[in-house]
C-alpha positions in Angstrom: 0.0 0.0 0.0 1.2 3.5 -0.7 0.5 6.2 1.9 1.3 9.9 2.2 2.2 10.7 5.8 3.8 14.0 6.6 6.2 12.6 9.3 9.7 11.0 9.0 9.5 7.2 8.9 12.5 5.0 8.2 12.7 2.2 5.7 12.3 -1.1 7.7 10.4 0.6 10.5 7.3 -1.3 11.8 4.2 0.8 12.1 0.5 0.5 12.8 -2.0 2.1 10.5 -5.7 2.7 10.4 -7.5 3.4 7.2 -10.8 3.0 5.4 -11.6 1.7 2.0 -14.5 3.1 0.0 -17.6 0.9 0.6 -15.8 -1.1 3.3 -17.8 -2.2 6.4 -15.3 -0.9 8.9 -11.9 0.7 9.2 -8.8 -1.4 9.0 -6.2 -1.4 11.7 -3.1 -3.2 10.5 0.6 -3.6 11.3 3.1 -3.0 8.5 6.7 -2.4 7.6 7.9 0.7 5.6 9.5 -0.8 2.5 10.1 2.3 0.3 10.1 6.1 0.7 9.9 9.0 -1.7 9.6 12.2 0.3 6.6 11.6 2.5 5.1 8.9 0.3 5.8 5.5 1.7 5.3 1.9 0.4 3.9 -0.2 3.2 4.0 -4.0 3.4 1.2 -5.5 5.6 2.6 -7.9 8.1 -0.6 -9.8 9.0 -4.1 -9.6 7.5 -7.0 -11.7 8.7 -9.3 -13.4 6.2 -12.0 -10.7 6.3 -9.4 -8.0 5.7 -7.9 -9.9 2.8 -11.3 -10.4 1.3 -12.3 -6.8 1.7 -9.0 -5.6 0.0 -9.5 -8.1 -2.8 -13.0 -6.9 -3.4 -11.8 -3.3 -3.5 -9.0 -4.1 -5.9 -11.4 -6.0 -8.2 -13.9 -3.1 -8.2 -11.1 -0.6 -8.8 -9.8 -2.7 -11.7 -13.2 -3.3 -13.2 -14.9 0.1 -12.7 -12.0 2.5 -12.4 -12.3 5.0 -9.5 -14.7 3.7 -6.8 -14.1 6.4 -4.2 
């Protein structure tokens, strides 16, 4: 996941994030590792997702791919 966060994070740092996807039932709270950085834009790798979270993300990606912008 790519996020814009106006704070200094370090590549390899473990973080906790909370975010919402359009049309999702509830916000996500996940742990991740900062993998890349360009300014304040970070690439985050999720460490653990439960089955409902994986399904919700897969549904969002499918909608985004099929319909374009779903926000």
